[in-house]
One Martini backbone bead per residue (centre of mass of N, CA, C, O) as a GRO file, in nm:
protein
  394
    1UNK     BB    1  15.766  -1.984 -10.727
    2UNK     BB    2  15.706  -1.735 -10.549
    3UNK     BB    3  15.468  -1.628 -10.719
    4UNK     BB    4  15.281  -1.868 -10.689
    5UNK     BB    5  15.250  -1.855 -10.379
    6UNK     BB    6  15.137  -1.564 -10.366
    7UNK     BB    7  14.882  -1.615 -10.533
    8UNK     BB    8  14.753  -1.833 -10.350
    9UNK     BB    9  14.726  -1.656 -10.092
   10UNK     BB   10  14.536  -1.442 -10.212
   11UNK     BB   11  14.296  -1.625 -10.271
   12UNK     BB   12  14.242  -1.719  -9.981
   13UNK     BB   13  14.199  -1.441  -9.862
   14UNK     BB   14  13.957  -1.367 -10.040
   15UNK     BB   15  13.768  -1.598  -9.949
   16UNK     BB   16  13.757  -1.524  -9.651
   17UNK     BB   17  13.649  -1.242  -9.689
   18UNK     BB   18  13.389  -1.325  -9.836
   19UNK     BB   19  13.271  -1.510  -9.621
   20UNK     BB   20  13.264  -1.301  -9.398
   21UNK     BB   21  13.068  -1.113  -9.542
   22UNK     BB   22  12.834  -1.306  -9.570
   23UNK     BB   23  12.794  -1.359  -9.269
   24UNK     BB   24  12.754  -1.070  -9.190
   25UNK     BB   25  12.510  -1.015  -9.372
   26UNK     BB   26  12.331  -1.236  -9.257
   27UNK     BB   27  12.328  -1.136  -8.967
   28UNK     BB   28  12.212  -0.865  -9.030
   29UNK     BB   29  11.954  -0.974  -9.163
   30UNK     BB   30  11.850  -1.140  -8.921
   31UNK     BB   31  11.843  -0.907  -8.722
   32UNK     BB   32  11.646  -0.741  -8.883
   33UNK     BB   33  11.416  -0.956  -8.898
   34UNK     BB   34  11.376  -0.990  -8.591
   35UNK     BB   35  11.346  -0.680  -8.510
   36UNK     BB   36  11.074  -0.652  -8.704
   37UNK     BB   37  10.902  -0.800  -8.525
   38UNK     BB   38  10.591  -0.870  -8.381
   39UNK     BB   39  10.415  -0.861  -8.080
   40UNK     BB   40  10.186  -1.130  -7.981
   41UNK     BB   41   9.883  -1.191  -7.805
   42UNK     BB   42   9.754  -1.527  -7.788
   43UNK     BB   43   9.429  -1.699  -7.783
   44UNK     BB   44   9.393  -2.057  -7.798
   45UNK     BB   45   9.141  -2.207  -7.675
   46UNK     BB   46   9.254  -2.077  -7.379
   47UNK     BB   47   9.551  -2.050  -7.481
   48UNK     BB   48   9.836  -1.877  -7.386
   49UNK     BB   49  10.052  -1.666  -7.602
   50UNK     BB   50  10.372  -1.551  -7.730
   51UNK     BB   51  10.445  -1.387  -8.041
   52UNK     BB   52  10.630  -1.356  -8.346
   53UNK     BB   53  10.562  -1.137  -8.638
   54UNK     BB   54  10.511  -1.052  -9.004
   55UNK     BB   55  10.227  -1.022  -9.012
   56UNK     BB   56   9.978  -0.805  -9.140
   57UNK     BB   57   9.742  -0.990  -9.046
   58UNK     BB   58   9.534  -1.195  -8.880
   59UNK     BB   59   9.504  -1.398  -9.109
   60UNK     BB   60   9.814  -1.438  -9.155
   61UNK     BB   61   9.870  -1.540  -8.875
   62UNK     BB   62   9.702  -1.808  -8.907
   63UNK     BB   63   9.861  -1.908  -9.149
   64UNK     BB   64  10.134  -1.930  -8.999
   65UNK     BB   65   9.987  -2.135  -8.782
   66UNK     BB   66   9.805  -2.338  -8.938
   67UNK     BB   67   9.501  -2.208  -8.920
   68UNK     BB   68   9.171  -2.292  -8.970
   69UNK     BB   69   8.900  -2.102  -9.050
   70UNK     BB   70   8.571  -2.047  -8.943
   71UNK     BB   71   8.278  -1.876  -8.957
   72UNK     BB   72   8.199  -1.974  -8.648
   73UNK     BB   73   8.425  -1.845  -8.531
   74UNK     BB   74   8.614  -1.676  -8.282
   75UNK     BB   75   8.744  -1.342  -8.367
   76UNK     BB   76   8.990  -1.127  -8.199
   77UNK     BB   77   9.009  -0.948  -8.407
   78UNK     BB   78   8.958  -0.912  -8.708
   79UNK     BB   79   9.112  -1.051  -8.990
   80UNK     BB   80   9.171  -0.743  -9.117
   81UNK     BB   81   9.360  -0.675  -8.902
   82UNK     BB   82   9.631  -0.509  -8.815
   83UNK     BB   83   9.948  -0.579  -8.724
   84UNK     BB   84  10.071  -0.506  -8.400
   85UNK     BB   85  10.223  -0.422  -8.141
   86UNK     BB   86  10.070  -0.590  -7.875
   87UNK     BB   87   9.863  -0.762  -7.984
   88UNK     BB   88   9.533  -0.899  -7.915
   89UNK     BB   89   9.437  -1.243  -7.964
   90UNK     BB   90   9.123  -1.422  -8.022
   91UNK     BB   91   9.051  -1.785  -8.033
   92UNK     BB   92   8.737  -1.965  -8.097
   93UNK     BB   93   8.636  -2.263  -8.175
   94UNK     BB   94   8.401  -2.423  -8.334
   95UNK     BB   95   8.162  -2.679  -8.256
   96UNK     BB   96   8.040  -2.986  -8.340
   97UNK     BB   97   7.687  -3.064  -8.278
   98UNK     BB   98   7.450  -3.310  -8.159
   99UNK     BB   99   7.088  -3.293  -8.154
  100UNK     BB  100   6.847  -3.488  -7.966
  101UNK     BB  101   6.492  -3.421  -8.026
  102UNK     BB  102   6.215  -3.585  -8.054
  103UNK     BB  103   6.373  -3.778  -8.264
  104UNK     BB  104   6.550  -3.529  -8.357
  105UNK     BB  105   6.824  -3.440  -8.571
  106UNK     BB  106   7.090  -3.193  -8.519
  107UNK     BB  107   7.343  -2.978  -8.662
  108UNK     BB  108   7.589  -2.772  -8.493
  109UNK     BB  109   7.743  -2.467  -8.418
  110UNK     BB  110   7.961  -2.382  -8.131
  111UNK     BB  111   8.074  -2.170  -7.834
  112UNK     BB  112   8.006  -2.332  -7.610
  113UNK     BB  113   8.109  -2.486  -7.304
  114UNK     BB  114   7.828  -2.615  -7.233
  115UNK     BB  115   7.533  -2.775  -7.237
  116UNK     BB  116   7.368  -2.552  -7.103
  117UNK     BB  117   7.456  -2.320  -7.292
  118UNK     BB  118   7.354  -2.449  -7.553
  119UNK     BB  119   7.048  -2.473  -7.475
  120UNK     BB  120   7.016  -2.169  -7.435
  121UNK     BB  121   7.101  -2.088  -7.721
  122UNK     BB  122   6.857  -2.286  -7.842
  123UNK     BB  123   6.599  -2.254  -7.662
  124UNK     BB  124   6.609  -2.502  -7.444
  125UNK     BB  125   6.401  -2.597  -7.208
  126UNK     BB  126   6.466  -2.707  -6.868
  127UNK     BB  127   6.345  -2.935  -6.647
  128UNK     BB  128   6.340  -3.143  -6.369
  129UNK     BB  129   6.209  -3.388  -6.557
  130UNK     BB  130   6.417  -3.388  -6.751
  131UNK     BB  131   6.643  -3.551  -6.994
  132UNK     BB  132   7.009  -3.534  -7.003
  133UNK     BB  133   7.258  -3.629  -7.256
  134UNK     BB  134   7.464  -3.521  -7.105
  135UNK     BB  135   7.524  -3.332  -6.865
  136UNK     BB  136   7.517  -2.989  -6.812
  137UNK     BB  137   7.844  -2.979  -6.728
  138UNK     BB  138   7.941  -3.061  -6.988
  139UNK     BB  139   8.185  -3.038  -7.208
  140UNK     BB  140   8.248  -2.917  -7.510
  141UNK     BB  141   8.287  -3.121  -7.801
  142UNK     BB  142   8.363  -3.261  -8.074
  143UNK     BB  143   8.087  -3.447  -8.176
  144UNK     BB  144   7.874  -3.411  -7.974
  145UNK     BB  145   7.603  -3.590  -7.817
  146UNK     BB  146   7.269  -3.469  -7.752
  147UNK     BB  147   7.009  -3.573  -7.527
  148UNK     BB  148   6.653  -3.484  -7.531
  149UNK     BB  149   6.406  -3.553  -7.278
  150UNK     BB  150   6.087  -3.473  -7.255
  151UNK     BB  151   5.858  -3.426  -7.025
  152UNK     BB  152   5.546  -3.594  -6.931
  153UNK     BB  153   5.230  -3.643  -6.834
  154UNK     BB  154   5.092  -3.872  -6.582
  155UNK     BB  155   4.897  -4.153  -6.472
  156UNK     BB  156   4.930  -4.332  -6.160
  157UNK     BB  157   4.820  -4.671  -6.076
  158UNK     BB  158   4.892  -4.826  -5.757
  159UNK     BB  159   4.680  -5.038  -5.627
  160UNK     BB  160   4.462  -4.776  -5.652
  161UNK     BB  161   4.683  -4.551  -5.634
  162UNK     BB  162   4.676  -4.213  -5.726
  163UNK     BB  163   4.903  -4.024  -5.950
  164UNK     BB  164   5.112  -3.767  -6.052
  165UNK     BB  165   5.346  -3.777  -6.332
  166UNK     BB  166   5.672  -3.799  -6.485
  167UNK     BB  167   5.805  -3.860  -6.827
  168UNK     BB  168   6.076  -4.010  -7.064
  169UNK     BB  169   5.964  -4.260  -7.166
  170UNK     BB  170   5.883  -4.518  -7.411
  171UNK     BB  171   5.790  -4.733  -7.203
  172UNK     BB  172   5.640  -4.890  -6.949
  173UNK     BB  173   5.892  -5.035  -6.848
  174UNK     BB  174   6.074  -4.783  -6.834
  175UNK     BB  175   5.896  -4.624  -6.641
  176UNK     BB  176   5.915  -4.817  -6.398
  177UNK     BB  177   6.220  -4.792  -6.372
  178UNK     BB  178   6.227  -4.484  -6.331
  179UNK     BB  179   6.029  -4.515  -6.065
  180UNK     BB  180   6.110  -4.780  -5.898
  181UNK     BB  181   5.921  -5.021  -5.997
  182UNK     BB  182   5.802  -5.334  -5.875
  183UNK     BB  183   5.713  -5.649  -5.993
  184UNK     BB  184   5.540  -5.908  -5.937
  185UNK     BB  185   5.464  -6.209  -6.061
  186UNK     BB  186   5.132  -6.135  -6.090
  187UNK     BB  187   5.158  -5.877  -6.197
  188UNK     BB  188   5.013  -5.597  -6.387
  189UNK     BB  189   4.964  -5.401  -6.686
  190UNK     BB  190   4.793  -5.087  -6.798
  191UNK     BB  191   4.953  -5.118  -7.017
  192UNK     BB  192   5.184  -5.288  -7.145
  193UNK     BB  193   5.528  -5.292  -7.121
  194UNK     BB  194   5.569  -5.250  -7.453
  195UNK     BB  195   5.424  -4.999  -7.454
  196UNK     BB  196   5.375  -4.683  -7.549
  197UNK     BB  197   5.429  -4.374  -7.415
  198UNK     BB  198   5.194  -4.113  -7.346
  199UNK     BB  199   5.047  -3.839  -7.310
  200UNK     BB  200   4.815  -3.876  -7.051
  201UNK     BB  201   4.842  -4.141  -6.950
  202UNK     BB  202   4.709  -4.448  -6.796
  203UNK     BB  203   4.881  -4.622  -6.549
  204UNK     BB  204   4.832  -4.960  -6.448
  205UNK     BB  205   4.873  -5.137  -6.138
  206UNK     BB  206   4.811  -5.475  -6.082
  207UNK     BB  207   4.771  -5.628  -5.782
  208UNK     BB  208   4.855  -5.972  -5.743
  209UNK     BB  209   4.700  -6.230  -5.531
  210UNK     BB  210   4.735  -6.532  -5.338
  211UNK     BB  211   4.498  -6.684  -5.118
  212UNK     BB  212   4.389  -6.840  -4.818
  213UNK     BB  213   4.053  -6.965  -4.743
  214UNK     BB  214   3.880  -7.046  -4.444
  215UNK     BB  215   3.561  -7.216  -4.427
  216UNK     BB  216   3.274  -7.239  -4.215
  217UNK     BB  217   2.999  -7.461  -4.261
  218UNK     BB  218   2.689  -7.546  -4.213
  219UNK     BB  219   2.503  -7.846  -4.141
  220UNK     BB  220   2.198  -7.924  -4.199
  221UNK     BB  221   1.942  -8.055  -4.042
  222UNK     BB  222   1.705  -8.286  -4.022
  223UNK     BB  223   1.349  -8.359  -4.016
  224UNK     BB  224   1.212  -8.616  -3.823
  225UNK     BB  225   0.911  -8.800  -3.842
  226UNK     BB  226   0.679  -8.938  -3.594
  227UNK     BB  227   0.427  -9.127  -3.514
  228UNK     BB  228   0.173  -9.040  -3.248
  229UNK     BB  229  -0.113  -9.167  -3.077
  230UNK     BB  230  -0.081  -8.994  -2.797
  231UNK     BB  231  -0.119  -8.753  -2.978
  232UNK     BB  232  -0.260  -8.498  -3.098
  233UNK     BB  233  -0.376  -8.388  -3.371
  234UNK     BB  234  -0.112  -8.159  -3.479
  235UNK     BB  235   0.078  -8.237  -3.270
  236UNK     BB  236   0.408  -8.185  -3.112
  237UNK     BB  237   0.727  -8.364  -3.032
  238UNK     BB  238   1.045  -8.335  -2.911
  239UNK     BB  239   1.294  -8.583  -2.890
  240UNK     BB  240   1.536  -8.454  -3.079
  241UNK     BB  241   1.770  -8.233  -3.100
  242UNK     BB  242   1.924  -8.070  -3.332
  243UNK     BB  243   2.252  -8.068  -3.505
  244UNK     BB  244   2.493  -7.907  -3.644
  245UNK     BB  245   2.725  -7.917  -3.868
  246UNK     BB  246   3.074  -7.914  -4.008
  247UNK     BB  247   3.228  -7.739  -4.288
  248UNK     BB  248   3.550  -7.741  -4.430
  249UNK     BB  249   3.682  -7.483  -4.644
  250UNK     BB  250   3.927  -7.448  -4.909
  251UNK     BB  251   4.056  -7.152  -5.065
  252UNK     BB  252   4.151  -6.995  -5.366
  253UNK     BB  253   4.239  -6.650  -5.374
  254UNK     BB  254   4.192  -6.375  -5.595
  255UNK     BB  255   4.363  -6.061  -5.592
  256UNK     BB  256   4.281  -5.715  -5.687
  257UNK     BB  257   4.366  -5.463  -5.513
  258UNK     BB  258   4.216  -5.635  -5.265
  259UNK     BB  259   4.009  -5.773  -5.462
  260UNK     BB  260   3.786  -6.008  -5.526
  261UNK     BB  261   3.764  -6.230  -5.833
  262UNK     BB  262   3.837  -6.526  -5.715
  263UNK     BB  263   3.743  -6.877  -5.640
  264UNK     BB  264   3.889  -7.196  -5.529
  265UNK     BB  265   3.834  -7.516  -5.456
  266UNK     BB  266   4.045  -7.740  -5.279
  267UNK     BB  267   3.897  -7.823  -4.998
  268UNK     BB  268   3.703  -8.070  -4.795
  269UNK     BB  269   3.560  -8.114  -4.456
  270UNK     BB  270   3.438  -8.285  -4.182
  271UNK     BB  271   3.432  -8.159  -3.842
  272UNK     BB  272   3.108  -8.213  -3.807
  273UNK     BB  273   2.839  -8.388  -3.728
  274UNK     BB  274   2.515  -8.432  -3.777
  275UNK     BB  275   2.185  -8.400  -3.608
  276UNK     BB  276   1.883  -8.503  -3.620
  277UNK     BB  277   1.554  -8.417  -3.594
  278UNK     BB  278   1.303  -8.541  -3.366
  279UNK     BB  279   0.945  -8.577  -3.439
  280UNK     BB  280   0.638  -8.599  -3.289
  281UNK     BB  281   0.322  -8.692  -3.441
  282UNK     BB  282   0.001  -8.656  -3.401
  283UNK     BB  283  -0.305  -8.888  -3.436
  284UNK     BB  284  -0.504  -8.793  -3.242
  285UNK     BB  285  -0.802  -8.689  -3.210
  286UNK     BB  286  -0.959  -8.405  -3.164
  287UNK     BB  287  -1.162  -8.277  -2.920
  288UNK     BB  288  -1.320  -8.073  -3.099
  289UNK     BB  289  -1.457  -8.297  -3.269
  290UNK     BB  290  -1.624  -8.409  -3.035
  291UNK     BB  291  -1.793  -8.149  -2.973
  292UNK     BB  292  -1.974  -8.151  -3.231
  293UNK     BB  293  -2.180  -8.370  -3.090
  294UNK     BB  294  -2.216  -8.141  -2.837
  295UNK     BB  295  -2.378  -7.864  -2.903
  296UNK     BB  296  -2.564  -7.858  -2.626
  297UNK     BB  297  -2.357  -7.764  -2.461
  298UNK     BB  298  -2.279  -7.589  -2.193
  299UNK     BB  299  -2.163  -7.237  -2.151
  300UNK     BB  300  -1.973  -6.973  -2.166
  301UNK     BB  301  -2.062  -6.645  -2.275
  302UNK     BB  302  -1.892  -6.426  -2.513
  303UNK     BB  303  -1.773  -6.114  -2.627
  304UNK     BB  304  -1.565  -6.048  -2.918
  305UNK     BB  305  -1.292  -5.946  -3.086
  306UNK     BB  306  -1.226  -6.013  -3.436
  307UNK     BB  307  -0.981  -6.185  -3.626
  308UNK     BB  308  -0.750  -6.284  -3.894
  309UNK     BB  309  -0.534  -6.567  -3.993
  310UNK     BB  310  -0.227  -6.707  -4.115
  311UNK     BB  311   0.059  -6.914  -4.180
  312UNK     BB  312   0.181  -6.686  -4.417
  313UNK     BB  313   0.268  -6.458  -4.267
  314UNK     BB  314   0.452  -6.215  -4.153
  315UNK     BB  315   0.645  -6.387  -3.911
  316UNK     BB  316   0.536  -6.662  -3.947
  317UNK     BB  317   0.584  -7.008  -3.851
  318UNK     BB  318   0.321  -7.218  -3.848
  319UNK     BB  319   0.324  -7.227  -3.529
  320UNK     BB  320   0.195  -7.278  -3.239
  321UNK     BB  321   0.215  -7.239  -2.897
  322UNK     BB  322   0.136  -7.569  -2.882
  323UNK     BB  323   0.264  -7.704  -3.172
  324UNK     BB  324   0.092  -7.656  -3.417
  325UNK     BB  325   0.092  -7.738  -3.762
  326UNK     BB  326  -0.070  -7.544  -3.992
  327UNK     BB  327   0.053  -7.641  -4.266
  328UNK     BB  328  -0.009  -7.949  -4.212
  329UNK     BB  329  -0.311  -7.834  -4.086
  330UNK     BB  330  -0.542  -7.658  -4.262
  331UNK     BB  331  -0.827  -7.774  -4.112
  332UNK     BB  332  -0.787  -7.657  -3.854
  333UNK     BB  333  -0.935  -7.529  -3.549
  334UNK     BB  334  -0.811  -7.204  -3.457
  335UNK     BB  335  -0.732  -6.988  -3.177
  336UNK     BB  336  -0.635  -6.677  -3.061
  337UNK     BB  337  -0.539  -6.585  -2.721
  338UNK     BB  338  -0.587  -6.475  -2.397
  339UNK     BB  339  -0.492  -6.669  -2.131
  340UNK     BB  340  -0.635  -6.486  -1.907
  341UNK     BB  341  -0.923  -6.555  -2.042
  342UNK     BB  342  -0.828  -6.805  -2.234
  343UNK     BB  343  -0.714  -7.096  -2.203
  344UNK     BB  344  -0.509  -7.313  -2.314
  345UNK     BB  345  -0.707  -7.582  -2.464
  346UNK     BB  346  -0.971  -7.461  -2.510
  347UNK     BB  347  -1.300  -7.521  -2.585
  348UNK     BB  348  -1.487  -7.382  -2.865
  349UNK     BB  349  -1.752  -7.160  -2.987
  350UNK     BB  350  -1.777  -6.992  -3.301
  351UNK     BB  351  -1.939  -6.759  -3.450
  352UNK     BB  352  -1.914  -6.851  -3.791
  353UNK     BB  353  -1.680  -7.099  -3.744
  354UNK     BB  354  -1.693  -7.292  -3.486
  355UNK     BB  355  -1.519  -7.542  -3.374
  356UNK     BB  356  -1.250  -7.496  -3.128
  357UNK     BB  357  -0.906  -7.415  -3.028
  358UNK     BB  358  -0.703  -7.282  -2.780
  359UNK     BB  359  -0.361  -7.266  -2.940
  360UNK     BB  360  -0.297  -6.946  -2.939
  361UNK     BB  361  -0.103  -6.646  -2.979
  362UNK     BB  362  -0.059  -6.277  -2.940
  363UNK     BB  363   0.060  -5.955  -2.916
  364UNK     BB  364  -0.251  -5.826  -2.983
  365UNK     BB  365  -0.385  -6.036  -2.778
  366UNK     BB  366  -0.613  -5.866  -2.569
  367UNK     BB  367  -0.841  -5.986  -2.393
  368UNK     BB  368  -1.141  -5.950  -2.575
  369UNK     BB  369  -0.965  -6.135  -2.799
  370UNK     BB  370  -0.944  -6.276  -3.135
  371UNK     BB  371  -0.783  -6.524  -3.361
  372UNK     BB  372  -0.860  -6.666  -3.663
  373UNK     BB  373  -0.807  -6.954  -3.854
  374UNK     BB  374  -0.680  -6.968  -4.195
  375UNK     BB  375  -0.554  -7.112  -4.489
  376UNK     BB  376  -0.658  -6.851  -4.634
  377UNK     BB  377  -0.654  -6.520  -4.724
  378UNK     BB  378  -0.938  -6.489  -4.833
  379UNK     BB  379  -1.085  -6.582  -4.573
  380UNK     BB  380  -0.957  -6.372  -4.387
  381UNK     BB  381  -1.066  -6.121  -4.536
  382UNK     BB  382  -1.369  -6.194  -4.507
  383UNK     BB  383  -1.380  -6.179  -4.202
  384UNK     BB  384  -1.209  -5.969  -4.070
  385UNK     BB  385  -1.375  -5.735  -3.848
  386UNK     BB  386  -1.546  -5.855  -3.548
  387UNK     BB  387  -1.824  -5.927  -3.348
  388UNK     BB  388  -1.841  -6.215  -3.133
  389UNK     BB  389  -1.971  -6.521  -3.025
  390UNK     BB  390  -1.866  -6.726  -2.749
  391UNK     BB  391  -1.819  -7.067  -2.636
  392UNK     BB  392  -1.731  -7.219  -2.340
  393UNK     BB  393  -1.688  -7.572  -2.293
  394UNK     BB  394  -1.419  -7.599  -2.054
   0.00000   0.00000   0.00000
């Protein structure tokens, strides 16, 4: 019994000793494993950390860290570099970015930190007029989409005022929004708002407005004639001076860029009634016609320079200084005189012309000079200019 107990204790002792040896060996092995690791300072996408590794190369180091490297990534030193104690490793992963420019999209890998750095890397020059989304300071992240709208020159005419501008818009409507331009209800654009904007286009904004214009127009009075047997034939006397009436018209006027293009009559009313002019026209035979039967009457004879005129000459009113309407009485015999030489109303006999009455004056009729009246220009031209003898009958 004693022998059996002794054998059992020996086995237990042996097991304990064996286990202790295994633990000791494992501890020694672990200690050796840990103490043989190399210390590496690694910067992973800007984050710094210190690790211990048994990796033989930089590539094995990244494999241990379960990091997949791309050919576009930045790794320093190179992946085949041997790992040694206190080695410094930098890894900056390339990011996939989509650039949309001029409606064309391309995908690239980049190590740039910001949108601005990326555009410089791609040699895409940006001016102050260009539009970039997102903004240039935006940090690059994976699968970021960058839109570049290059500005182009345009001519803008707003209400007739022209200036040069830049635009990145796709339509006229977008362009106006970009420029902060507001259209009023009646305004319009050429081209229309939905039209595509192209380089060097001329965009016109026609400012349209409707205004009311009130106009006062005179109403011409009529001339009413009445026969008067107490007045010499061909003479006239104003009984009642005419007065113009007044018509008020209201128009709707359409203006484009300040210029009138149309007007529409809205209303009209008489604000003042007209008064017709009443003129008495003489029917009594002229005294000059009576003189014709007394051709033997004596009187003063003088020689004068004579010219001829008609009632239809430039600046002629057709009415004599004494009121005879020459156009209404084309057969009357009248001469224009200087009243200081031959008083108005004097009956005369003009050589080559006949019996007449001094009934008119003229700015150039001075001294011994007369102007004889003819109803036709042809007769006046035939008379011409000549010296004639006249006899003053009364």
